[in-house]
C-alpha positions, 0 to 999 in steps of 0.5 A: 513536418512532424509533430512532437507529442508526449509519447515522442519525447523521453525524459530521464528521471533523476531516480533512473540516472542515480540508481543505475546499476550499470557503469559506462562499459555495460558491466555490473558495477561492483561485485554482488555484496557491494551492490547489495549494500549500496541497495540497502543504503539507498533503501534506507535513505528512501525510507527516512526520506518518506518518513520525513513526509509523514504528518501525524495527527493531533490528539483530537484528531486521533481520538475522532479517528479511533471513535469513527473506526470503533463505531464502524466495527460495531455497526458491521459486527451487528449486521453480520450477527443479524445476517447470521441469526436470520440465515440460521433460522431460515435454514433451521425452518427449511430443514425441519419443515419436512418432518 
């Protein structure tokens, strides 16, 4: 008796059946230009489908997210400035101590 596992079963996704570039005979379907424009059309349709899924933030959410990013950038700038100041004076102390 053999057991079927997920690895044993292979299912074909709708994308694999629709987007197949080869026809039944194993030869490429259409010439290079028709395949190119077909691929571009598919790409544009997929982009439009994905854009329909986008959820835009409300005005209060947008203001809140912008404020969070602004505060985060200010904190990182302060940390980098503090490290720069500290390392500058540390290097200056080490190099000037020999004189």
